[in-house]
Every structure is written in structure tokens, then in C-alpha cells.
C-alpha positions in Angstrom: -166.1 62.7 -7.7 -168.4 62.6 -4.7 -167.2 63.6 -1.2 -167.0 59.9 -0.3 -164.8 59.0 -3.2 -161.2 59.2 -2.0 -158.7 61.3 -4.1 -155.9 59.1 -2.9 -155.8 55.4 -2.2 -152.5 53.9 -0.9 -151.9 50.3 0.2 -149.2 50.0 2.8 -148.3 46.3 2.7 -145.7 46.3 5.4 -148.0 47.8 8.0 -151.1 46.2 6.4 -153.0 49.4 6.2 -155.2 51.1 3.6 -154.8 54.8 3.4 -157.7 56.9 2.0 -157.3 60.6 1.4 -160.1 63.0 0.5 -160.4 66.3 -1.2 -161.5 68.0 2.0 -158.2 67.1 3.6 -159.6 64.2 5.7 -157.6 61.0 5.6 -157.9 57.6 7.3 -155.5 54.6 7.7 -157.5 51.4 8.1 -155.8 48.2 9.1 -156.4 45.0 7.2 -157.6 43.5 10.5 -160.2 46.2 10.9 -161.4 45.9 7.3 -161.5 42.1 7.6 -163.7 42.1 10.7 -166.0 44.7 9.3 -166.3 43.2 5.9 -169.6 44.1 4.2 -170.0 40.5 3.0 -173.0 38.4 3.9 -170.5 35.9 5.4 -169.7 38.5 8.1 -172.8 40.7 8.2 -175.4 38.0 7.7 -178.4 38.3 5.5 -180.4 40.5 7.9 -180.4 42.5 11.1 -178.8 40.6 14.1 -177.3 37.9 11.9 -173.7 39.2 11.9 -170.9 36.7 12.7 -168.2 37.9 15.1 -164.8 37.6 13.5 -161.9 36.6 15.7 -158.3 35.6 15.3 -157.7 38.2 12.5 -154.9 40.3 14.0 -152.3 38.9 11.6 -154.4 39.1 8.4 -152.8 40.8 5.4 -154.0 42.2 2.1 -153.5 39.7 -0.6 -155.1 41.7 -3.4 -157.2 44.8 -3.9 -159.2 45.3 -7.1 -161.3 48.2 -8.3 -165.0 47.5 -8.8 -166.0 50.1 -11.3 -165.8 53.7 -9.9 -167.7 52.9 -6.7 -165.8 50.3 -4.7 -162.9 48.0 -4.2 -162.8 44.2 -3.6 -160.3 43.1 -1.0 -158.8 39.6 -0.9 -157.3 38.9 2.5 -154.5 36.4 3.4 -157.1 34.2 5.2 -158.9 33.6 1.9 -161.8 35.9 2.6 -162.7 37.7 -0.7 -166.4 38.2 -0.8 -166.7 41.8 0.5 -167.2 44.7 -1.9 -166.2 47.9 0.0 -168.1 50.8 -1.5 -166.5 54.2 -1.2 -169.4 55.2 1.1 -168.8 52.2 3.3 -165.1 52.9 3.6 -165.7 56.5 4.5 -168.2 55.3 7.2 -165.6 52.9 8.5 -163.0 55.7 8.7 -165.4 58.2 10.4 -166.6 55.7 12.9 -163.3 53.9 13.6 -163.0 54.6 17.3 -166.6 53.6 18.2 -166.5 50.5 15.8 -163.2 49.3 17.2 -164.2 49.7 20.9 -167.5 47.9 20.2 -165.6 45.1 18.4 -163.1 44.7 21.3 -166.0 44.5 23.8 -167.8 41.9 21.7 -164.6 39.8 21.6 -164.2 40.0 25.4 -167.9 39.2 26.0 -167.6 36.1 23.7 -164.3 34.9 25.2 -162.6 35.3 21.8 -159.3 36.9 20.9 -157.8 39.1 18.1 -154.9 36.6 17.8 -155.4 33.2 16.2 -155.7 30.5 18.8 -154.3 27.8 16.5 -151.1 26.1 17.6 -149.0 24.5 15.0 -147.7 21.1 16.0 -144.6 19.7 14.3 
């Protein structure tokens, strides 16, 4: 097991968080929203530098399914249907380590784009 492979992986469905615990005592709780907006998929990251697509309206997203991908990653299916991201253990560790900076940058990008974490759809009956 490498240092980036978690010793413990817990899915907390009520709080929509993924908990990762490591042999060195480090642990991270990553929300479904955070994992969704930082999906490693080409749909989110683009196919090259500067091609990422700002995700918005994902505050209520939940985990629908999480599947192991060999011994190196997990595939997450979210309640909004997004399922094309393969989250390597290395990438998840990076997301945990850089959470504060990533999240602040994301919130600033939303503000600059006039977008919101909450979905702006209004259901009409």
C-alpha cells in the first residue's frame, strides 16, 4: 500500500461525505459537492490546459454509487447523473491536502462568473 492509498474509506450518505483515512494518521472528509466540482473527468477538466468547465448548482448533489477501479481508484456516480470521473488514490489525496485552497478558488470563480452553488432551477407546478 502506498502512502496515497487510504487505509480506510467510509461513505457517509446522510452528510454526503467521503472519509479517507491514511496509515500516517491523516484523514479527510470530502463532500460530494467538492468531489463533483473537481471531477477528474474530461467533461469537467477539459482535454487540455485552460479548458476546464466551471461547475455550478451542485450544492445538493449526493453519492449515488461508488465502485472500486482495481487497486488504484474509485468511480463515483453522482445524483445529477455525472459518472465519468475516475478518482485515483493520488488525486483524492491531492484533493484532501489542497482542500482549503481549492475550495476558496472555486468560490471565487463562481462569484466572478455570476454563478451559484445552489441550483437556479425553479420547479413549476
